[in-house]
N, C-alpha and C positions, 0 to 999 in steps of 0.2 A: 284400339289405343285407349288407355286409361285417361280420363279427363283430369282427375285429381292427382297431384304429386304424391308419391309414396314416401314414407319415412325411409331415410337412407339414400334418397335421391337429391340431397342438397337442401332438404327442408325438414320441418317437423311433421308430425302425423297429421296436423290440421292444414297442411299446405303452406304455412308461413315460412319465411326464410330463416327465422331464428332457430338455431339448433336447440334441441331439448336441454333445459337446464341453464340456459343463458339469460341474463337479465341486466338491466342498467342500474347502476348504484353510484352513490357518492362516497368517496373515501374519507374516513375520519381517523385522527390519531387518538388512540386510547392507551396512554402510558407508553409501553415499549412496542405496541402493535398498531398496525393499520387495520381498520375494519371497513367493511363495505356495507352500507345501508341502502336497501332498495329505494330508488328515487320516486317511483310512481306507486300509487295505492295498489293493493292487491297482494296476494300471497306469492312469495318468491318461488320460482320453479323448483321442483324436486329433482335431485340428481339420482343417478342409478343406485338402487338399493336403499333409497331414503323415502320416508313417508312425506317429507316436506322440508323446507328450508326456512330458517328464522329470518326475520327482517334485517338483522345485523349479524355479519359473520366476520371472523378474523381471516385476513388474506395474507398476512405475513408480518415480519418485523417492520418497525417504523422506518428503518433505513433500508432501502432497496427492496422492500416487500411488495411494492406496487408496480413492478415491471416498468420503472421509469416514471410512473405517475406519483403524485404527491397528495397529501391531505387536502381536501377541498375539491379535487378533480372529479368530474363525471367519468365513469369507466364502464366498459362492458365486461361483465363477469361471467365465468362459466363454473357452475357447480360440478364437482367431481365425485367419484365414488368413495367408499369407505377407506379411511386411511390416508386420503389425499384432501388437502384443503382446497378451497375455491381458487380459481386462477383468473388474474386480470388479463383479459385478452388484448385490450387496447384502451387508450385514453380518448375520450370524446371531446372534452372541453371543461368549461367552468359553469357552475349553476347560476352565476350572475350575468351570463350572456344569453340573450334571447335565442340567437341562432343555434347555440350549443344545446340549449334545452329542447328546442324543436327537433334538432337532430337526434337527441337522446330519445325523445318520444317516438320518433319514427323507428328507431332501432328496437325500442322496447316493444313496439307493436308488431315486430316481425318483418319489417321491410329490409331488403338487402343493402340498399344504398350504393350498390355497384353491380356491374355485370362481371361474370368470370372472364378472364383474359381471352379465352377461346371464343366466347360469344362476341366480344368487342372486335376480334379479328374477323369473325364471320360477317359481322355487320359492315365492316370496311370493305370486305371482298364483295358482298352483295351490292353495296353502293356502286362500286366500280363496274361490276357486271351489268348493272342497269343502265350504264351510260356508254354502251357500245355504239349508240347512235349519236355520240357527241359531235360527229362531223356535220350534224344538221339534218340527217335523215330521220323521218318519223318511224321507220322500221315497222310498217304495217299499221301504225296508229293513225287516227285522223289528226292531221296537222292543224291545230288551232292557234298557233303562235302569233298569227297576225290579228287575232281577235282581241280587242281591248278587254283586259281582265284585271281584276283587283281582289284583294283580300281585306277583310275587316275583322280585327281581333282586339283583345285588350292590349294596352300599350306595353305590358310586361310579357306578352306571349312570345314564345320561342319556337313553337311548332305550329305550322299553319296547315290544317287539314283541308280547308275548303277555300275555293276562289269562285268568283261570280263574273259572268258577262251577261249583257242584256241588249235587246234592240226592239224597236217597234215594228209591227207587221203591217201597219197602215189600215187595219180594219177594226181598230179598237182592241186588238189582241197584242200580246208581246211574246217574244221568245226569250227564255231565260236559260242560260247554261250554268249548271252547278257542277263545278269541277272538283273532284275529290282525289286526294293523293292515292296513287295506285300502290298501296303497300304490298299487295300480292306480287307485284313485279320484283320486289326485293326479298320477300319472306316466303319461301316455299313451304307448302303444307308438309308437316311432319319433320321439318328441319329442326336443328337445335334452337334457332331463333324463334321458330313457331312454337315449340314446346315451352320456351321460357315466357313468351308473350301470353300463351294460354294460362300458364301458372300464375302470372301476375294479373292478367285479365283486365286491368285498368291502370292508367297513370294516376298517381296521387299527388295533388298540388297543395303545398303548405306554404306559409309565408316565407319567402326567400329561398325556397327549394322545391324540387320536384323529384318524385320517384317514377321515372318513365317506364312505360310498358315495353318500349323498344330502346336499344342502345342509342346514345346521342348521335352516332354517325348516321343513323336513319331518322330518328325522331326530330332532331333539330337541323338536319342537313339534307340528306338525299331524298327523304320522303316529304320534306317540308316545302310548301309552295312559296319559296322566297322570291322576291321581285328580281327580274332580270335574268333568271335561270330557267333553262329548259327542264321541265319536269313531266314524267309520265303520270297520267291521271286517268280516272274513270269518270266520264261525263254523263250527266243526266240532262238532256236537252228537252225542255218543256215548253209547250205553247200554252199560255195562260190567257183566259178571257174572263173578265168580271169575277176574278177570284176563283175560277175553276180551271183546273188543268185539263185541257181538251185533247191533248196528245203528248206523247213522250217517247223518246228514243234514247238508247243507252249504248255507249261504245267506249273503247279505250282511245285515249287521245294523248297528244303532246302539247303542252301549254307553256306559256311564259307570262307570269304575272307582271303587269305594268306598274303596280303601286301596292305598297303595304300600308293600308290605312288602319287607324285605330278608332275606337268608338267615340272618344272625345273629339277627335278631328272631324269625323263625319257629322256629329251633332252640331259642331260649330258651323259647318257648311250648311246644314239644314236650317240653322237659325239665322243665316245670312251674315255671319260674322267672319267667314272666310270664303274664299273662292275655290271652286273645284277646278281641276286642271285637265287639259286634254292629255291622253285620249280617253280617260275614264270618266270625265264629267257627265257626258250624256248617258252612258250606260248606268252610272250611279243613279241619275234621275229616273231612268226607266225602271231600275230595280226598286227604287223607293215607291214608285207608283204601284208596281205589281205586289210588293209586300203589303202595302196598305189594303189593296183589294183582297188579298188572301186573308188578312187579319179580319176584315169586316165579314167575309164569308164564313170564317170559322166562328166568329161571334154569333152570327145569325143561326148557325147550326147548333149552337149551344155549348161550344168548347169552354173550358174553364179559363178564368182570368184570375191568377193569384200572383201578386207582385212578389218579387224576391230581390235580395241584395246579397252581394258577396264582398267581404272586406278586401281591400287592396293595400298592402303595407309598403312603405318605403324604409330602407335601412341605410345607416351610415357605414363608414368603412370598418368600424369596430363590431359590426353585426348587431347593432341596437336599432329597434324600430323607432323612426322619428316622425312618422305620419301614418294615418289610416284614412282611407277614403271609401266609404260604403259605395259599392258599385251598383247603383240603382239601375233597373232596367229602363233604358231610354229608347228613343225612336231608332237609333242606330242598332241597338241590340235586337229590337223587334224586327228590323229589316232582315238581318241574317237569320234570326230564329224562324221567321215565317217562310223564307226561301228554303231553309234546310228541312223544315217540316214537310213542305210540298215535295221535295226530292225524296225524302224517306218514305212518304206515303206512296209515291209513284213507283218506287222500287218494290215496295211490299206488294202492291197490286200486281205487278208483273210476276213476282215469284209465286204468289197465291194462284194466279191464273194458269201458270205453267205447271203447278203442282210440284215445284222444286222445294225440297226440304230446306229450312233455314231457321234462324232464331228470330221470332217476332218480339217486338216490344209491346207487352200487353198490360192493360190497366183495366181491372174488372170494375163493373158497375158498383156503386156504393150500395150498402144495405139500406133499405128504406128507413129502418129505425134509427140509423145514424144521421140521416137527413132530418128526421123529426127532432132528434136531439140537438142538432146544429141550429135549427130554427128556434128552439126553446132557449138555447144559450144566447143567440143574437137578440131575441126578444127581451131577455133580462137586461141587456145592455142598450135597449131602445134603438136597435138597428133594424130598419124595415126590411122585410123579406116577402117573397111571393106567397100566396096562399097555398096550402098543401091539400092534395086530393085525398079522399078516404074511400077505399084503401089505396095504397100507393104501390105501384109495380116497380121492379128494379129499373126498367127503362125510364119511367117517370122520375125516379130518384136521380138518375144520371142527368136528365135534362134540368131538373131543379137545382142540382149542384152547380151547373153552369150559370143558371139565372141568379142564384144566391151569390156566387162569386162576383158577378157584375154589380149586384146591388151593394155588396160590401165595398167594392172599389169606389163606386159613386159616393157612398156615405163617407168613407175615409177622406176622399178628395174634398168633400164639402165641409167636413168638420175639422180637418187638419190633424187628426190623431186617430190611433187605433189600427193603423195599417198593418203593423207587425202582429199585434195580438189577434185581431179579427181574421187576418189571413191565416194565422196558425190554426184557428178554430176550423176554418174551412178545410185546410189540409188534413187535420186529424180526423175529419169525418169521412175521408176517402180511404180507399185501399191503396197499397203501395204498388207501383209499377214494377214489373220484373220481366225477365227473358224466358221465353218458352217456345217450343216447337209447335205448340197449338195456337192457332190464330183465333183469338177470342175478342179481338178489337182493342181499341184504346179509348176508354170512356172519357178521360180527361181532355183528349183532343177531339172527341166525337168522331173518331176515325174507325171505320170497320176493319181496316187492315193497316198495320204500321210496323216498321222495323227501324233499326238504327243502322245507317249506311254512311253517314257524313263525317264520322270521326275515327277512321281506322288507325290513326297514329296512336290514339290513347284509349281505345276500347276494343277488346277482342271480339265481341259480338258483331261489330261493324266489319271486321275482317271476314267472319263467317258469311255475312250477307254479301260481301264483295265476291267471294268465291261462288256463292250460289248464283248471283247475277251473271258473273262471267261465264259460268257453265251454260247458261241459257243463250249466250251470244256466240257459241261455237268456239270459245277460247279453250285453252288447254287445262284450265282449272276444273277440278272435279266438284260436283255438288256435295254438300256436307252429308255425312252418313247419319241416316235417321236414328239408328240405334244409339248414337252418342249424344244426340242433341238434348235429350231430357236432362241428363246429368250435367251437361255443359251449361244449360240454362240455369240450373240451380247454382252451379259453381260461380258463374259470372255474376249472378244476382247477389250472391253472398259476398263476393269480393267487392262489388260496388258499394254495398252497405258498410263493409269494413272501412273502405276508403273514405266514405262520407264521415264516419265517426272520427277517424284520424284527422281529417281536414278540419272538422269542427273543433276538436280538442286543441289542435295546433293554433288555430285562430284565437282561441281563448287565452293560450299562453302568451302569444304575441301582443294581444290587447292588454294583458296585465302588465307586461314589461313597459309598454308605451304609457299606460296609466301611471305607473310608478315614476316614470321620467317626468310626466306632467306634474305630479304632486311634489316631486323634489324641486321643480322649478317654481311652482306657484304656491306651495305650502299645503299642509294637510287639511286646512279648514275650508278649502274651496267648495263652493256650492255648485251643483250641477243640475240642470233641468233635464227632465226625461218623462217617461211614461211607463205604466205597467204593461209588460209584454207577456207575462205568464203568472199563473197562480197555482200553488199547491198548499196543502194544509199547514206546512211549515213556514210559509211566507210568500212574498211576492218577488218575482223577477222583474227588474227594472232596467230598461234600456235608457242610457243617459249620454249626454254629450257636452262638450265645452260650449260656452255661450256663442262663440263665433260660428258653430256648425248650424246648418239649416235645421229647422225643427223636425223635418221628416227624416233626418239622418241621425241614428243613434249608434255610434260606433262602439260604445262600451256597454257592458251588462253586468249586473251584480244582484245579490240576494238581499232583500229587506226582510229579516226574520220576524216571525210573529212576536217573539219576546221583545224585540225592539219596538214594534208597533204598539204592543201593550204598554210598555214603559212610557212611550210618548203620549199615549192616550191618558194614562194615569197622571202624567205631569200637567197636561192641559186641563184635566178634570179638577185638579186642585183640592181634592178631598182626601189625599193621602193614601189612596189605595195603592198597594204595591204592584209591581209589574206582573207578578204571578197570579194576581187575583182576577184579571179579566181573561175570559176564555174566548179565543177567536176561532171561528168555524167558516168553512166554505159553504156557500149556498148549494142547493141541489143541482144547479147547472154548472157549478164550479167556475163561476165567473166573477164572484164577489166574495171577499173576506170580511166578516163582520165581528166586532167585539161585542160579546154578549151583554156586558154590563155598561161599557162606555157608549155603545151605540155607534161607535166610529166604524167606518168601512173603507175598503179600498177595492177598486174594480179594474177589470181589464181595460186597457186603453186610457186609463185616468192619468192626466198630467200630474207629476210629482216633482218635488225638489229634494235632493238627497246630498249627503256627505259620505265620503268613503271612510269607513272605519278600519278596514284591513284588506291587504292584497296579498294573496299567496300565488305568486307568479308561476311557480313550477306546476301547480295544480290548476292553474287557470281560474282561480276563485277570487271573487270580490265580495266583501261584506259591506252593506250600506246601513245608514241610519237616516231617519227623516231630518230635513233641514228646517228647523223652526217648529 
């Protein structure tokens, strides 16, 4: 079976959903005609028999030429062959609405935004077929419905892949059950649902919307471990002692979640601000203890610690963002993260020991020269780091990367700034994780064997690992075919990277719309506090926030161009030198920008005050100027 979709099978040659020659545009009235101008940067797709398409094309007469759309609308356009003008396929919305622009971005990047009717029907039938045991019989599964079970996810989550149960064993050890949605019970290998999930490879999450890997009848309902509902699962039952998994068994199960918890709720419980409820109060406390032990063991082993945050947006009824909360990793996040890592590692060890083909999640050791470079960069910013051996082996480089990440975390906690900028330096010194049938370990986690098993609703490699695991348990699932796994690993890794780019760009668009709303309310002269989170030769990227936001949270980001820095330095200098007279350059470590004549400088992690000069919401771009 071919891994990559072919042209003519509902997608383009590169596997995206958008048909060749389609793109997103904004309609404009030009005299007696309607024209379509491509909305996002880049060359418009070429149609059949054409070398390329101009940025603005005529789509028809001003009256009735837009297929029901009017000037100012965002539309999906298809370029046609010689003798035929472009065709407006459908209206998307208006460019002054954040949700419409995000939707347009998703379509422009090739996301389908729907499933064919036949697949929706298949998903509903698969969901019904999986509930033949609705009478209460487990149907050969291990019945765990009496076991206190809970999920912990973001408050906005709609698909719940994983649930947790926990108990003490009385000898200082604990039993942890990690229950994962049994997607394979609904999605048969080689079926139309499976082929579409393989083509998508991952769900894409953007502000206010999601492009799911599976139809909603499965992703948000039948496969989702929602509270109070019987759900088929694959359970990893682990015995953990002092941060070490001493035993593990795996089986198909039938579970029923008792509570749908979110991260904020759990953090309030941990802070003593709210009370946990029975029957999940004690299992939550046990899970917290185990997660802490696992985290400490991983840190002792040299695993990386790099803080991350994801923005979470709130929208009003008109589709406009009204708030943004950077989702910083908290203890509740780390609880789930550490339990899922333990389950993933345990499954990978079983598959490796049995010689069962699968897709491993691999992360190669960093190149020693990249670690030397990282230490030089941090030294230029006066961030203390461990001494480096000479020469340095790849295994030593991997261990040092973990030590440096912990040193950076301690430094940023102590100083109160630089968390984003210095964390980015650490990440850029590392290689990117990917999927592969070759087990070469995961350097970032300091794991010799690792796979993705815990998110099969939203990641196709997890489905592959489920099938591999189930094949070792004597279930009807077949192990993955070795000949396909190399190409499948490349494909899913590529789709993962594409999804991350779309999500990042959509976040930037939503941020810009929210910033425009804030500036309309408070005026364009508003001064923001922030810090430098990135540097290039053209200027500084600055993360900034309203005054009421915590200093560690920087929900907005913009560019402080070198020309503006030069002008500000010239004004402070008072000697009349024009802004073009000072030449700003990055230092050799690319951590500090300096003005050659003025002597002024700006460095990574430096606190700054800025004003917003311009916002281009559609492109997710903000231009800044120094305040004062």
